[in-house]
LUMTORVO-114664 format. One line per 5 residues: for each residue x, y, z of N, C-alpha, C. Coordinates in steps of 0.05 Angstrom, whole numbers. Atoms other than C-alpha are relative to their C-alpha. Layout:
X:Y:Z:X:Y:Z:X:Y:Z  ... $
***
This chain:
17:-24:0:0:0:0:18:25:0  -16:-24:2:30:66:-21:-11:22:18  9:-22:-17:29:128:21:-19:18:-15  20:-18:12:-28:176:9:1:26:16  -2:-26:-13:-22:250:24:-28:11:5 $
27:-8:-6:-85:271:61:-2:30:5  1:-28:-6:-69:345:62:-18:16:-18  17:-16:18:-115:365:6:-13:-16:-21  14:13:22:-134:339:-62:16:-26:-7  -14:23:10:-117:273:-96:22:10:-18 $
-23:-8:16:-49:280:-127:2:-15:-25  -5:14:25:-21:234:-180:-17:-26:-1  16:24:4:-50:170:-207:6:-22:21  -8:20:-20:-11:128:-156:-17:5:25  15:-6:-24:-45:164:-98:-30:-6:-4 $
28:5:6:-112:160:-132:-7:-30:0  4:29:0:-105:85:-143:1:-10:28  -3:9:-27:-83:77:-71:-26:4:15  25:-5:-13:-147:110:-46:-22:-19:-10  20:19:11:-189:68:-93:3:-28:12 $
-6:27:-11:-155:5:-68:-10:-2:28  8:0:-28:-168:23:4:-30:0:3  29:-1:-1:-241:41:-7:-11:-27:-8  10:26:9:-252:-24:-45:4:-21:21  -6:21:-20:-219:-66:9:-20:2:23 $
19:-3:-22:-263:-36:63:-28:-9:-8  27:8:9:-325:-46:21:-2:-31:-2  0:29:2:-305:-119:8:-3:-13:27  2:11:-27:-296:-132:82:-29:3:11  28:-4:-9:-365:-102:97:-19:-19:-14 $
18:18:15:-399:-141:41:3:-29:9  -5:28:-9:-366:-207:62:-13:-4:27  11:2:-28:-389:-193:134:-30:-5:-1  29:4:-1:-463:-185:120:-9:-24:-17  8:23:17:-466:-237:65:4:-26:14 $
-5:25:-15:-439:-289:113:-24:-7:18  24:4:-17:-504:-280:153:-25:-2:-16  24:2:17:-551:-289:94:-17:-24:9  18:23:-8:-612:-332:114:3:-23:-19  -2:22:19:-602:-372:50:24:-18:7 $
-23:16:-9:-534:-395:78:-4:-13:27  0:8:-28:-551:-401:151:-24:-16:9  24:12:-10:-622:-425:158:-5:-30:-5  8:28:6:-629:-493:123:10:-21:19  -11:21:-18:-584:-531:172:-15:-2:26 $
14:-1:-26:-630:-512:230:-29:-8:-2  28:7:3:-697:-535:202:-7:-25:16  8:23:-16:-734:-582:249:-14:-21:-17  15:21:14:-767:-648:229:-29:8:-4  28:-6:5:-837:-645:199:-17:-11:23 $
18:10:-22:-893:-652:251:-21:-18:-11  24:15:8:-953:-698:250:-22:18:-9  22:-19:6:-999:-638:249:9:22:-19  -5:-23:17:-995:-569:217:27:12:5  -24:-16:-3:-933:-527:205:-7:29:-5 $
7:-28:1:-944:-454:220:26:16:3  -24:-17:0:-890:-402:205:-8:28:8  4:-27:-8:-889:-336:242:27:14:3  -25:-13:-4:-836:-283:253:-1:30:-2  -2:-29:2:-813:-212:257:29:9:0 $
-27:-10:1:-751:-173:240:8:9:-29  -9:-9:26:-712:-141:183:8:-23:-18  -8:23:16:-688:-209:161:-22:-21:-3  20:22:-3:-752:-248:174:-13:-8:-27  12:7:26:-781:-244:103:20:-17:-16 $
-20:16:14:-716:-270:73:3:-27:13  -1:26:-14:-714:-324:127:-24:-17:-8  23:14:9:-785:-343:107:3:-12:-28  -4:9:28:-765:-348:34:20:-24:0  -19:22:-2:-705:-392:52:-13:-25:11 $
14:23:-12:-750:-436:94:-18:-14:-21  18:11:21:-801:-444:38:16:-17:-21  -16:13:21:-746:-464:-11:13:-26:9  -13:24:-10:-719:-518:35:-18:-18:16  19:15:-16:-781:-544:70:-14:-21:-17 $
14:22:14:-809:-611:48:-27:-5:13  27:4:-11:-883:-608:61:-16:26:0  17:-23:-1:-941:-561:71:7:19:23  -3:-20:-22:-935:-497:111:-17:24:-7  15:-25:3:-971:-432:122:11:19:21 $
-9:-17:-21:-957:-370:162:-1:30:-7  -1:-29:2:-948:-295:172:26:10:12  -25:-12:-10:-884:-256:180:0:30:-3  -1:-29:1:-873:-183:196:29:9:-6  -27:-12:6:-815:-143:166:-3:30:-4 $
0:-29:4:-795:-71:156:-8:6:-29  7:-9:27:-822:-32:96:25:-2:-18  -22:2:19:-779:-48:36:17:-25:3  -17:24:-6:-751:-113:65:-15:-26:-6  16:24:6:-802:-162:37:15:-20:-18 $
-12:20:17:-788:-225:-3:-23:-15:-14  21:12:16:-828:-263:-57:-8:-29:9  9:26:-10:-855:-320:-14:-26:-8:-13  24:11:13:-911:-365:-40:-21:-8:21  18:11:-20:-942:-394:23:-2:15:26 $
-1:-16:-25:-922:-347:79:-6:29:-6  8:-28:4:-956:-280:82:20:19:12  -19:-21:-10:-908:-221:88:-15:26:4  11:-26:-7:-932:-159:123:22:20:6  -20:-20:-5:-889:-97:120:-11:22:19 $
9:-20:-20:-892:-47:177:23:18:7  -20:-20:-6:-854:10:209:21:-9:20  -22:3:-18:-787:8:244:18:25:-2  0:10:-27:-759:34:291:-24:7:17  24:-7:-15:-824:66:314:-23:-16:-11 $
22:17:10:-883:17:309:-23:15:-11  24:-13:12:-946:32:269:-23:-20:0  24:16:0:-1016:5:258:4:-26:-16  -4:24:16:-992:-44:205:14:-22:17  -12:19:-18:-947:-77:256:-18:-10:21 $
19:9:-21:-1001:-78:309:-20:-19:-12  20:18:12:-1052:-109:261:12:-26:-8  -14:24:7:-1001:-158:235:5:-18:23  -5:16:-24:-984:-180:305:-26:-14:9  26:12:-7:-1058:-192:319:-5:-25:-18 $
4:22:19:-1061:-236:257:17:-24:8  -18:21:-8:-1001:-276:281:-11:-15:25  10:12:-24:-1030:-287:350:-25:-17:-6  24:15:7:-1097:-309:321:7:-26:-15  -8:23:16:-1061:-357:273:10:-23:18 $
-13:21:-16:-1023:-394:328:-17:-8:25  17:7:-23:-1079:-395:380:-17:-24:-6  17:23:4:-1116:-460:389:14:-24:-13  -15:23:12:-1061:-506:362:2:-23:20  -3:24:-17:-1050:-576:388:28:-9:3 $
-27:11:-6:-991:-617:412:14:-11:-25  -12:11:24:-980:-647:343:8:21:-20  -6:-22:19:-972:-579:310:27:12:6  -26:-13:-3:-907:-542:299:-1:29:-9  -3:-28:7:-894:-467:300:29:6:-3 $
-28:-9:5:-829:-443:268:-1:30:1  0:-29:-3:-815:-373:291:27:11:-9  -24:-11:12:-765:-331:251:4:28:11  -4:-25:-15:-735:-274:292:27:12:-7  -25:-14:4:-683:-222:276:-3:29:11 $
0:-28:-10:-664:-151:296:-21:16:-14  23:-16:10:-720:-101:287:-26:-12:8  25:13:-7:-771:-151:310:-14:12:24  12:-11:-24:-783:-114:375:-19:23:-7  18:-22:8:-813:-53:340:-22:-11:-18 $
19:10:20:-848:-94:286:-22:-17:14  19:17:-14:-881:-144:334:-13:17:22  12:-20:-17:-928:-95:367:-28:-7:10  25:6:-12:-983:-112:416:0:12:28  -1:-13:-26:-989:-61:473:-17:-15:20 $
14:15:-21:-1009:-94:538:-21:17:15  20:-14:-17:-1068:-76:582:-16:21:-16  14:-22:13:-1101:-10:564:19:20:-14  -20:-17:14:-1038:19:532:-8:2:-29  6:-4:28:-1051:49:464:25:-1:-17 $
-23:0:19:-1007:45:402:14:27:1  -12:-27:-1:-996:121:406:18:2:25  -16:-2:-25:-971:114:478:25:-18:-3  -23:17:5:-926:56:457:20:14:-19  -18:-14:18:-898:98:400:15:22:14 $
-13:-21:-15:-883:155:447:23:-11:17  -21:12:-16:-844:110:494:23:-9:-17  -21:9:18:-806:81:435:17:24:-9  -15:-24:9:-786:151:411:18:10:23  -16:-8:-22:-762:169:480:24:-18:4 $
-21:19:-3:-721:106:485:22:4:-22  -19:-3:22:-689:118:417:17:26:3  -13:-25:-3:-670:189:436:18:3:24  -14:-4:-26:-643:178:506:27:-13:1  -26:13:0:-583:136:488:2:-26:16 $
1:25:-15:-605:73:525:10:-23:-18  -9:23:16:-570:9:503:-23:-19:-5  21:17:10:-611:-45:469:-12:-18:22  11:18:-21:-617:-90:531:-19:15:18  18:-15:-17:-648:-34:572:-25:8:-15 $
24:-6:16:-694:-13:515:-19:-24:0  17:23:3:-719:-84:507:-11:-10:27  11:7:-26:-727:-95:582:-27:15:4  25:-15:-4:-779:-39:584:-21:-8:-20  19:9:20:-811:-61:519:-14:-25:8 $
11:26:-7:-821:-131:545:-24:3:20  19:-3:-21:-860:-107:605:-24:17:-7  23:-15:10:-906:-64:563:-14:-13:-23  9:14:24:-922:-117:511:-16:-25:7  15:25:-3:-972:-174:504:13:-23:-14 $
-13:22:15:-924:-214:460:30:-3:6  -29:1:-5:-853:-198:481:6:-15:26  -8:13:-25:-813:-231:537:-12:-27:5  11:27:-3:-839:-301:523:-30:-3:-4  29:2:2:-912:-283:516:-10:-11:-27 $
9:10:26:-916:-300:442:-1:-31:1  -1:29:-2:-896:-372:458:-24:-10:16  23:9:-16:-952:-376:509:-25:-2:-18  23:0:17:-1002:-361:454:-1:-26:-17  -1:24:17:-979:-423:415:-3:-25:17 $
2:24:-18:-981:-471:475:-27:-14:-4  -22:19:-6:-986:-531:474:15:-9:-25  -15:8:24:-958:-535:403:30:3:5  -29:-3:-2:-883:-545:395:8:25:-15  -10:-25:13:-846:-481:378:30:-2:-3 $
-28:-2:5:-778:-476:346:6:28:-11  -7:-28:8:-748:-406:341:28:0:-11  -26:-4:14:-692:-391:292:6:30:0  -7:-28:-4:-656:-326:307:26:8:-13  -25:-13:9:-606:-281:273:5:22:21 $
-6:-18:-22:-572:-243:329:11:27:-9  -11:-27:5:-561:-168:327:7:13:26  -5:-12:-27:-545:-158:401:27:-9:10  -25:7:-12:-478:-156:437:-4:-23:20  2:22:-19:-468:-222:473:-19:-22:-10 $
19:20:12:-522:-258:431:-19:-12:21  20:10:-19:-570:-265:490:-26:-2:-14  25:4:16:-632:-296:457:-24:15:13  22:-14:-13:-677:-262:508:-1:30:-7  -1:-28:7:-655:-194:482:-7:4:-30 $
5:-2:29:-661:-208:407:-30:4:-5  28:-7:4:-726:-173:387:-17:-2:25  13:1:-26:-744:-172:461:-10:-27:7  5:28:-8:-746:-248:465:-29:-8:1  29:7:-1:-819:-262:445:-6:-29:6 $
4:28:-6:-809:-337:454:19:-10:21  -20:7:-20:-757:-336:510:-10:8:28  6:-7:-28:-770:-339:585:17:24:8  -12:-26:-6:-753:-272:615:10:1:29  -11:-3:-28:-708:-260:676:-2:28:10 $
2:-27:-9:-720:-186:679:-26:4:15  23:-5:-17:-771:-155:726:-11:28:-5  12:-26:3:-819:-97:727:16:21:17  -17:-18:-17:-774:-67:782:23:11:-17  -22:-9:17:-717:-65:732:-10:19:-22 $
12:-17:20:-763:-35:679:-5:28:11  5:-26:-13:-783:20:727:25:15:6  -25:-13:-5:-711:33:744:11:13:-26  -8:-11:25:-697:45:670:-15:26:-6  16:-24:3:-754:95:667:12:23:17 $
-11:-20:-18:-724:132:726:28:9:-10  -28:-6:8:-652:128:699:0:20:-23  1:-18:24:-671:163:633:-21:21:2  21:-21:-4:-726:207:662:-21:-1:-22  21:4:21:-777:178:613:-27:10:11 $
26:-9:-8:-846:209:615:-21:-21:-8  19:21:5:-899:155:622:-29:11:1  28:-6:-2:-972:166:604:-13:-15:23  13:13:-23:-1020:147:661:-5:-30:-4  6:29:4:-1041:81:629:25:-17:0 $
-25:15:0:-969:60:618:11:-3:28  -10:1:-27:-948:78:689:-17:-19:17  18:18:-16:-1009:42:718:6:-29:-7  -5:28:7:-995:-22:679:27:-9:10  -27:8:-7:-921:-22:693:3:-4:30 $
0:4:-30:-935:-18:768:-18:-22:9  19:22:-8:-983:-77:766:14:-27:-4  -11:27:2:-970:-152:772:-3:-11:-29  4:9:28:-996:-161:700:23:6:-18  -23:-8:17:-932:-129:674:22:-21:2 $
-21:20:-2:-890:-188:697:-1:-20:-23  -3:18:23:-866:-234:641:4:-29:10  -4:28:-9:-863:-311:643:29:-5:6  -27:4:-9:-802:-333:681:12:-27:-9  -11:26:7:-753:-390:667:-13:-22:18 $
13:21:-15:-784:-456:688:-30:0:-4  29:0:6:-854:-436:665:-7:-25:-17  5:25:15:-884:-503:642:-11:4:-28  11:-5:26:-918:-470:583:21:6:-21  -22:-4:19:-850:-457:553:18:-24:-3 $
-16:25:0:-824:-528:562:2:-12:-28  0:12:27:-841:-546:490:11:19:-21  -12:-19:18:-800:-490:459:30:-6:-3  -29:2:5:-731:-493:427:8:26:-14  -10:-25:11:-688:-433:408:28:-4:-10 $
-26:3:13:-630:-431:360:9:26:-13  -12:-23:14:-584:-374:339:14:-11:-25  -10:11:25:-569:-389:266:22:18:-13  -21:-18:10:-524:-328:252:5:21:22  -7:-19:-21:-487:-281:298:23:18:-9 $
-21:-19:8:-441:-220:294:28:-11:0  -27:10:-2:-379:-257:316:8:-16:-24  -6:16:23:-384:-305:258:6:18:-25  -4:-18:23:-389:-248:208:27:15:2  -26:-13:-4:-329:-213:239:23:-18:-8 $
-21:20:6:-288:-277:232:3:-2:-31  -2:1:29:-306:-280:158:15:25:-11  -15:-24:9:-282:-208:149:30:-2:7  -28:3:-9:-219:-224:188:15:-19:-19  -13:19:18:-203:-284:144:4:12:-28 $
-2:-13:26:-217:-244:82:24:20:-1  -22:-19:-1:-168:-189:103:27:-15:0  -25:16:-1:-114:-241:119:7:-11:-28  -4:10:27:-123:-272:50:10:22:-19  -8:-23:17:-112:-203:20:27:12:9 $
-26:-9:-9:-47:-195:58:-1:23:20  4:-22:-19:-74:-147:111:-1:-12:28  1:8:-28:-60:-157:185:-26:8:13  26:-6:-12:-121:-157:231:2:1:31  5:-1:-29:-137:-134:302:-31:0:3 $
29:4:-3:-207:-159:320:-7:8:29  8:-10:-27:-237:-119:378:-24:-13:11  23:15:-10:-297:-164:383:-26:12:-10  26:-7:11:-371:-160:367:-19:12:21  18:-9:-22:-397:-133:434:6:28:10 $
-7:-28:-8:-375:-60:434:-25:17:2  23:-17:-5:-426:-13:464:10:28:9  -7:-26:-9:-427:60:486:-8:21:-20  7:-22:18:-438:129:455:18:-2:-25  -14:3:25:-418:126:382:24:18:-2 $
-23:-19:3:-374:188:384:22:-6:20  -21:7:-20:-338:164:447:16:-25:-9  -13:24:11:-324:95:417:18:8:-23  -16:-9:23:-299:131:354:26:12:9  -25:-13:-10:-249:172:394:19:-21:10 $
-17:21:-10:-223:109:428:13:-16:-23  -11:15:23:-215:73:361:20:17:-16  -19:-18:14:-181:134:330:27:-1:14  -24:1:-15:-130:132:386:16:-26:-6  -13:25:7:-116:59:371:13:1:-27 $
-10:-1:27:-107:73:297:25:19:-1  -22:-19:1:-61:133:308:25:-10:14  -23:11:-14:-18:94:356:13:-24:-15  -10:23:14:-9:37:307:23:8:-19  -22:-5:18:56:32:267:6:-27:-14 $
-2:26:11:46:-30:225:22:-2:-22  -20:4:21:101:-60:181:-14:-7:-26  16:4:24:46:-79:132:-28:10:6  28:-10:-5:-26:-55:122:-14:-17:22  13:13:-23:-68:-71:183:-28:12:2 $
27:-9:-4:-143:-67:196:-10:-6:28  12:4:-26:-178:-58:262:-30:-4:-5  29:5:4:-248:-90:259:-14:-3:26  16:3:-24:-304:-89:309:-30:-1:-7  29:1:3:-378:-101:317:-13:10:26 $
15:-10:-24:-431:-87:370:-22:19:-8  21:-19:5:-483:-34:376:4:25:18  -3:-25:-15:-467:37:397:-26:15:2  25:-16:-3:-518:89:417:6:29:-6  -2:-29:5:-531:162:401:-20:14:18 $
18:-17:-16:-560:211:451:-6:25:-17  7:-21:18:-597:259:406:-1:27:14  1:-27:-10:-585:333:419:-5:20:-23  4:-17:24:-589:361:348:-25:-9:-15  24:6:16:-641:358:293:8:-11:-28 $
-9:9:26:-599:328:237:-9:-28:-6  7:27:10:-603:262:199:24:-19:4  -22:20:-2:-564:198:208:-4:-19:23  0:20:-21:-554:136:250:26:-2:15  -23:2:-18:-503:111:298:26:-5:-15 $
-24:5:15:-454:88:244:10:26:-13  -9:-26:11:-453:156:210:11:17:22  -10:-15:-23:-444:188:278:28:-9:7  -27:11:-6:-385:142:293:20:9:-21  -18:-7:22:-354:156:224:8:29:1 $
-6:-29:-1:-359:231:231:17:7:24  -17:-5:-24:-331:231:302:28:-12:-4  -26:12:6:-275:185:278:16:18:-18  -14:-18:18:-257:232:221:11:24:14  -9:-23:-15:-253:290:269:24:-8:18 $
-22:8:-17:-209:251:317:25:-7:-15  -23:6:16:-163:227:262:13:25:-11  -10:-27:9:-156:299:238:18:-1:-25  -14:1:25:-133:282:168:25:-16:0  -24:16:-1:-81:231:189:4:-16:-26 $
-6:14:24:-45:200:130:-4:-30:3  0:29:1:-56:128:110:-21:-14:18  21:13:-16:-119:115:151:-27:4:-13  27:1:12:-186:97:120:-18:-16:18  18:15:-18:-248:71:154:-28:-3:-13 $
28:4:7:-318:44:143:-15:-7:25  18:7:-22:-376:41:192:-27:-3:-12  25:5:13:-440:10:170:-16:-22:14  18:20:-12:-501:-30:193:-4:-22:-19  2:23:17:-504:-100:166:-28:-4:-12 $
27:2:12:-579:-92:153:-4:19:-24  2:-18:22:-564:-38:102:-13:26:6  15:-24:-7:-601:16:140:12:11:26  -11:-13:-23:-566:64:188:-21:18:12  21:-16:-11:-621:90:233:-25:-2:-16 $
24:0:17:-679:110:189:5:10:-28  -7:-12:26:-641:134:128:3:-23:-21  -3:20:22:-626:99:61:28:-10:-3  -28:9:1:-552:88:75:6:-20:22  -9:19:-20:-517:32:112:19:13:20 $
-20:-14:-17:-463:79:138:16:19:-17  -17:-19:14:-404:119:113:29:-9:0  -29:5:3:-331:117:92:15:25:8  -18:-22:-8:-275:160:122:26:-4:-14  -26:1:13:-212:177:84:19:21:12 $
-18:-21:-10:-149:218:99:-8:28:-9  8:-27:10:-181:275:59:-28:8:8  28:-7:-8:-249:275:92:-3:28:9  3:-27:-11:-239:338:132:9:22:-20  -9:-20:19:-200:374:77:-21:5:-22 $
21:-3:21:-254:360:25:-24:14:11  23:-14:-12:-308:383:73:6:29:3  -7:-28:-4:-270:447:88:-1:15:-27  0:-13:26:-263:461:13:-29:6:-9  29:-4:6:-340:457:10:-13:20:20 $
11:-18:-20:-347:504:69:-17:-14:21  15:17:-19:-373:447:113:17:-5:25  -13:5:-26:-355:443:187:-8:-27:11  6:27:-10:-349:371:210:-11:2:29  9:-2:-28:-357:392:283:-29:10:2 $
28:-10:0:-420:432:269:-20:-22:-7  18:21:8:-451:373:234:-2:-22:21  1:19:-21:-432:326:290:-17:10:23  16:-12:-22:-461:374:342:-30:-2:-6  29:1:8:-527:372:303:-9:-28:-6 $
7:28:7:-526:296:296:-8:-3:-29  7:-2:28:-525:307:221:21:-13:-17  -21:14:15:-474:256:196:-9:-7:-28  9:7:27:-518:235:138:5:23:-20  -3:-23:18:-518:305:108:29:6:-6 $
-29:-5:3:-443:312:120:12:-19:-22  -12:19:19:-424:248:83:-14:0:-27  13:-3:25:-476:259:30:13:21:-17  -13:-21:15:-442:324:10:27:-9:-11  -26:9:9:-376:287:4:-2:-24:-19 $
3:24:17:-405:228:-35:11:-25:14  -12:22:-15:-381:181:20:-20:-17:16  20:18:-12:-446:148:41:4:-29:-11  0:28:9:-446:72:38:-29:-9:-4  28:6:6:-511:51:4:-1:-28:-13 $
3:28:9:-528:-23:-4:-29:-7:-6  28:9:0:-604:-23:2:-3:-21:22  4:21:-21:-636:-73:50:15:-25:-6  -15:25:4:-590:-133:58:-16:-24:8  18:21:-9:-646:-174:89:14:-20:19 $
-11:13:-23:-602:-197:146:7:21:20  -5:-20:-21:-580:-163:210:17:-12:22  -18:9:-21:-518:-180:251:15:24:12  -10:-24:-14:-508:-110:279:20:15:-17  -18:-19:13:-455:-58:263:26:-14:-9 $
-27:9:9:-391:-70:224:17:25:-3  -19:-22:1:-331:-24:232:27:-10:-7  -27:8:7:-263:-28:200:17:25:-4  -19:-22:4:-204:20:205:25:-11:-13  -24:10:15:-149:8:153:23:19:3 $
-24:-17:-3:-79:33:169:20:-10:-20  -20:7:20:-30:34:112:27:-2:11  -27:2:-9:43:18:116:17:25:-7 $
***
C-alpha cells in the first residue's frame, strides 16, 4: 500500500489508485461480513423435522421475510404463516404472508399484523409445529401493547427510548413489560404446540432473550428493573403506561414456566461469525487484523475517539485493519439526519484529523443506518479537507447529529439497500504501511 497525502486533493494516479484500493478493500470486508449471515446460507441446517400436524411459520424482523423465503425453498411439506418485516424488506414467498410495517417506531400495520399472528397460532394442538423466525428489528415490528396501553402511547415510549441513548438491553427490558407478546408471551399463545425459534442475532453477547425482546424466550427481567430504566432516563410515562407497569400483570413468564417447556431456540447467525469472515478475508488479501470483538457498546462518538487513538498509535510493518462489531448508541441533541454508524464515522474523522494512511468504514449489516437509506459511511485521509473546501464544518454537523448530510455532501455514504439480514454494526479502520 502506497502512502497517500491527506493534506488536500488527490495528487497523482498512484495516490488516486491507492485510495481506490483502500475504499474497495473496506467495502469488500463489509460485504463479506453481512453476506456471511444471509438466511439462505444459515437457515437450512437448523430446520426441524416435519410434525404430524400443521406447520405454522411466524416471525418478525428485518431479516424475517428472507428467512421465510429460505424456509419455503428448503421445507419438504405443507406450511402456512405470517411474517412481519420492515417496509422495503419483503421477499417473494408463496405460502407465507409477508406484512411490512414501520421500524424503529411501530405503526398500525405492525399492530394489526401482530394480531393476525396471535390469532393464527392460538388453538393449536400438541401435534402442531410453529417455526418462529426472529431477527433484529422484531421488537418494533411485533407490536401488541399490553393492558389499556394504546399504540400512540407505545410509539411515544419508543421515541423516548431511541433518543435517550439507552443500550438495546435496557430498551428491550422496558418493551417486554409493556407488551402482550414480548418476553416469552408469544410462545404462550402457541401452547401446547411445539415451537422452534430460529434467530439471527443483532445484540452484543447474543443473549436470545434480548433479540427482538425475546418473544419466545423466558424472561429473567422484572418490572422493578423496567421502572428503574424509566427513572434512569427520566422517561415520561402516560398514566395508562405507568399504571400497567406498576401492576403484577406487567410481569413476564419466568424460566421454568411449564408453558415454555415445549420450545426450542437456536441462533443461526451471529455478529462474531461475520467478523471472523471479514478477518479471514483481510488475511487472505495480505492485511493484518486486530479484532476488537462484536460486543462493543457506548456512545458512538466516544467509541470513535477510542478507536481513533488505537489507529493513530499503530505503526504496522504492513497494512493492518482494526475490525469491530456491536451496537453503539446516540443521545440525540441536534435535529440532523443519520444513524449511529454515521455518527461514529464523523466523530472518527474529526479525531483522526486528516491523518495519512488511515481509512475507515462504519455500516449497519442490515443496510439501514437509523432510518435513512444508507448503511453507513466511509472516512478517508481527505475527509476533513474535502469538507473544508466545500465550506462544511465537521464539528458543526456532529453537534447537530447530522452525519448523513455531511457524508452525502462528500459522496461518501455507503448505500447497499436492504441486505435482508442483520448481525449488527460493522466497523473497520485500515492503516496503511
